[in-house]
N, C-alpha and C positions, 0 to 999 in steps of 0.2 A: 445668552440671557442669564445674568447672575440673579440669584435669589437671596433675599435678605428679609429684614423686618424693621419696623419701627420698634426701637428697643423696649420702650415701656409697655408694649403689648405683652412682653414676657415678664418684665418686672420694672418698677421704677428705680430699683437698685441696679446700677449698671454692672456691678460684679456678677450678680445673679443672672441678669439678662445676657451678658456676653458669654458666660459659660454655657448657658442653656442653648443659645443660638448656635454656638460652635458645635455643641454636641448634636444639634439637629441638622447639621450639614449646611448651615447658611453661610453666606459669603460677605454680605454687606449689612451695614448698620445705618439706620436713619434716626437722627437724634431729635427728640421732642420734649420729653419730661425725664429728668434724672434727679434722683433723691427728692422727688416731690416738687421740683422747681422746673419751670419752663427753661428750655435750653438757652434762650436769650437773656434769662435772668441769672444765669450762673456767673460768678466772678471768674477771673482768669485762673486762679488756683484750682477752683472746682472744675473748670473746663479742661485744664491740663491733666488733672487726675482722671477725668472721664476718658479723655483721648488715650491715655496710657493703658487704661483697662481694655479698650477695644483693640488697640494695637497689639497688646499681649495675646489676645485671642485670634489675631490675624483677620480681623473683620474690618473691611474698608469702609470708611465713612463716605457715603455717596450723596446724601441729601440732608440739609438742615430743614426740619419740619417746623418752620417758623409760623407764628400767628399773624403774619403781616396781612393787613386788610381784612382781618376777621374781627370786625368791629362795626359799630353803627355809623353810617354815612350821614353827616349833619345835613339839615335842610333838604331832606329827601322824604318821599312817602313813608308812611308808617311801616315798621318792620312787621313781617308776616309771622305771627306768633304760633302758627301751626307746627313749626319745625323746632326740634330740640337743638340748642346751640351749644355744642361741645367746645369748651374753652381750654381744656388741658393745662390747667395751672397758669392761664394767661388771661387776665381781665383788663387788658390794655385798651385805651381809647383812641379815637381818631387823632388826637393831639400827640399821642405817643409814637405815631408811625414813623416820622423821620428818624428818631432815635433808634427805634427797633430795626429799621432798615440798615442803618450804619452798623449796628451790632451784628445783625444777621450776616452781612457781607464779611465782617471781620472774623466771625466764627467759622464761616465757610472756608475762608483763606487758611485759617490755622488748622482746620481739620482735614483739608484736602477735598472737601465736598465740592462737586461741580454744579449743584443745583440748590437753590433756596426756594422752598415751597411757599406760595402765596395764595391769597383768596380774592374775593370780589365784594367784600362788605356783606353784612347780614342782609338776607333777602328781604326786599320790600314788597309791599302789596302791588307794586307796579315796576317790575324790574326794567322794563323798556324805558321808563322815564329816567333811569339813572345810568343807562348803558354808556353814554358818552363820557360820563364822569368816571365810570369804572375803567373804560378804555384809556382815558387820560392818566389815571393813577398807575395802571399797568405799564403803559408806555414809559412813564417816568422811572419806574422801578427797573424796567429792561435797560434803559439808558444807563442807570447807575450800575447795574450788573455788568454791563459791557466794560465799564471802567475797571472792573475787578477780574475780568476774564472768566466770568461764570454766567450761569443762566438763572432766571427766575422760572419756576414751574407753577403755572396756574392750575390748581386743583378744582375740578368740577365738584362742588360741595352742595348738597341738597338744601342746606340752610343758608346758602349765599346766593347772590344774584346770578352767578353763572353756575348752573347745576347739572346741565345735560351736555351731551355731545353736540346737539344742535346749537345751544347757546355758546358753547366753547368755540365751535366753528365760526360763529359770527365774530368773536373776538379775534381769532386768527386772521380772518379776512380784513379786519379793521387795523390790525397791527402786524405789518410785515417786518418783523424784527428778529434777527438771528439769536438774540439773547432772551427771547420769550419762548418758552416751551410749555408743554402740557403735562401735568400729573394726572393721568387718566385713571379714574376710579369708577369702574362699571357698576359697582354696588350702589354708589351714590346716584348714578343715573337711574337705576331701578327704583330707588326710593323716590326720586323725582318724577317717576311715571314714564320713563323712556325705556324702550327695548335696548339693552346695552350693545347688541351687535349692530343695530341700526345707528346708534350713537357713535360707535367706533368707526363705522364706515364713513361717517361725515368728516372725520378728522384726517388731516394730512399726516401720514405716518412719520415722515422725517421730523415733524414738529412735536411728536410725543417723546418726551425725554425720560419718562418715569411712569411706572404703573403701580397702583396700590391694589392689593388682593385681600378682599374680605367677601363674605357672602350673606345673603339675607332672604327672607320671604316677606312679602307685603300682602296683607289680606284685609278683610273687613274687621278683623281683630287687631289690626295694627301692624307694626314693624317687629320682626323677630330676626335677630342675628343668629346665624347658624355656622357650622363648620364649613370651611372652604370646600366647594365642590358639592355641597348638599342643599344649595338654595336655588334661587331664581336667576342668578347671574349667567349660568351656563359657561363655566370656566373652560371646558374643553373647547368650545367654539371661540371664546375670547383668545386663548393662547394660540389656537390654530390660525386665527385671523392675523394675530400679531406676527407670528412666524412667517405666514404666507406673504405678508407685505414687507418683510425684511426688518422688523423691529429688532434692535440689538441692545436696547437699554436694560435697566434693571427692573425687577419686579419684587416689590417689598410687601411683606405680610403686614396687614393692619387688622388684627384678629377681630376685635370688637366682641365676638362670641365669648361668653364666660364659661362655657362647658357645662356638662350635666351636673357637676357638683359645685359650681361657682368658683372653680380653681382656674384663674386666668392663665397661670403659667402652664398648666397641663393642657388647657385649651389651645394655647399657642403652639405647644409642641405637636399636638394632633394636627393642627392646621398646617404647620411646616411640613410634616410628612405628606399630607394630602397635596400641598402645592408642589412639592418636589416630584411626586408621582405624576401629576398633571403635566408638568413641564417636560419630564422625561418621556412621556408617552406621546408627545406631540411631534 
């Protein structure tokens, strides 16, 4: 199980991020925001510059953290406004999706990434009403990904229509496609109100292609992001379950926590240490 991070969780400056990640003992890099721009909005020269930076630090690019299907689905029930909608320098629309998909697969090919992360449109007040449309969009992307020899990874995102292990399992049952994998995020399941071990148990382990690591607490006072291993996810149990079922993919830090002093770089360093200890002890 290789351990890495979404690079902008350390710094939006890839030079700073790459050096800090390597110094923290990480092996893989997931690209999302670089120099303040979404990965799919970089031009070719900027992309080449970024790839050279991570190659120099011997960090393998394993995933393109794209914003695909992280938008409003037209002619659908109203979007659920209870959830914060993180866009990470990407405010693209439904009409932009074909162009974004083409660029995402191109960036994956050039970087050596085997997975392009995707979503399931902003969560509506009636997710069941749009389920078939979500399935159709994901099947289309999986078909496109097959032509490029890579996979799309559906992330369970609490602000999107597929937010839990249970909802993700329904998608996997509806789409039996070798190029559709899961980016499992147990913290997102917690925010969505699901026990993360229960959610994980519902998923077919061979179809989990990637895991995101962050931690949180949810209470009457709201949502609080905390250091990995100090929240409600129960990372010891998650990692033990993944190992126990033969998971051999990567696990990438997605810190979210800003640390005691609001220093995201230091917070990510702390979480990297915590995550490495958790994996080593499993």
